[in-house]
C-alpha positions in Angstrom: 0.0 0.0 0.0 1.1 3.6 -0.7 -0.2 7.0 0.3 0.3 8.1 -3.3 -2.5 7.0 -5.6 -0.9 4.7 -8.3 -3.6 5.5 -10.8 -6.7 7.7 -11.3 -9.9 6.8 -13.2 -11.7 9.5 -15.1 -15.4 9.3 -15.9 -16.7 11.7 -18.6 -20.5 11.9 -19.1 -21.4 12.0 -22.7 -25.1 12.5 -21.8 -27.0 13.5 -18.6 -27.1 10.6 -16.2 -30.1 10.4 -13.9 -31.0 8.0 -11.0 -32.5 5.4 -13.3 -29.7 5.1 -15.8 -27.2 2.9 -13.9 -25.2 5.7 -12.3 -21.8 5.0 -10.7 -21.8 4.8 -6.9 -18.6 6.0 -5.2 -17.6 5.2 -1.7 -15.3 8.1 -0.7 -12.5 7.3 1.7 -12.4 3.6 0.8 -9.0 3.9 -1.0 -7.1 3.1 2.2 -5.3 -0.1 3.1 -7.4 -0.5 6.3 -10.7 -0.4 4.4 -9.5 -2.8 1.7 -8.2 -5.2 4.4 -11.6 -5.0 6.2 -13.6 -5.5 3.0 -11.4 -8.4 1.9 -11.9 -10.0 5.2 -15.7 -10.0 4.6 -15.5 -10.7 0.9 -13.0 -13.6 0.9 -13.5 -15.5 4.1 -16.1 -18.2 4.5 -16.2 -17.2 8.2 -18.0 -14.0 7.3 -21.6 -14.1 6.0 -22.9 -11.9 3.2 -24.9 -10.1 6.0 -21.6 -9.0 7.6 -20.3 -7.8 4.2 -23.6 -5.9 3.7 -23.3 -4.4 7.2 -19.7 -3.3 6.5 -20.8 -1.7 3.2 -23.9 0.0 4.8 -21.5 1.7 7.2 -19.7 3.4 4.4 -20.6 6.9 3.0 -21.5 6.9 -0.7 -22.0 9.4 -3.4 -24.0 8.9 -6.6 -22.5 9.8 -9.9 -25.4 11.9 -11.2 -23.4 13.6 -13.9 -24.6 16.1 -16.5 -23.3 15.9 -20.1 -19.7 17.1 -20.1 -19.2 16.6 -16.3 -16.1 14.7 -15.2 -15.6 12.6 -12.1 -12.0 11.7 -11.1 -11.2 9.1 -8.4 -8.3 7.3 -6.9 -8.7 3.9 -8.7 -8.5 2.1 -5.4 -11.8 3.7 -4.3 -14.5 1.1 -4.0 -17.3 1.8 -6.5 -20.0 0.0 -8.5 -22.5 0.6 -11.2 -26.2 0.5 -10.2 -29.0 -1.1 -12.3 -29.9 0.7 -15.5 -33.7 0.8 -15.6 -34.2 3.5 -18.2 -32.1 3.7 -21.3 -28.6 3.3 -22.7 -26.0 5.1 -20.7 -23.1 6.6 -22.7 -20.0 7.2 -20.6 -16.3 7.4 -21.5 -13.9 6.3 -18.9 -10.2 5.8 -18.8 -7.4 5.2 -16.2 -4.2 7.1 -16.0 -1.0 6.2 -14.1 -0.1 8.8 -11.6 3.4 10.2 -12.6 4.2 10.7 -8.8 3.8 7.0 -8.1 7.1 5.1 -8.2 6.1 1.8 -6.7 5.7 -1.6 -8.3 3.5 -2.2 -11.3 -0.1 -2.7 -10.2 -2.2 -5.8 -11.0 -3.7 -6.1 -14.5 -7.5 -5.5 -14.8 -9.6 -2.9 -13.2 -11.8 -5.1 -10.9 -11.0 -7.1 -7.8 -12.3 -10.7 -8.2 -13.9 -10.4 -4.8 -15.6 -7.1 -5.4 -19.3 -7.8 -5.4 -21.3 -4.7 -4.4 -24.4 -3.0 -5.6 -26.6 0.0 -4.7 -28.8 -2.4 -2.6 -25.9 -2.6 -0.1 -26.5 1.1 0.8 -30.3 1.5 1.0 
């Protein structure tokens, strides 16, 4: 773990995104080693039930990515996030990830999703 974010993910809305369009849910402050260790403990271990994982997630603050066309959201890529159910129409969004030039640590894992990451908006309601 490092205090310097290894990479940032940029979300650019190519249309207005409302609550029914599968907006992105961000969990601010979850980019820390302690939070990831706690989440992994609940997500990976058979000792912990899905209820405990849901309880852990319910304790987290969250923000909805209700972006207007042209809005940009930038996050530390280690921040826990998920997409909610799209119940309305096609959502058009451009996103990309950039390596932080201030990060000098080892190369990070390939892919953009943890195998154990299984969260949805239902965890926060």
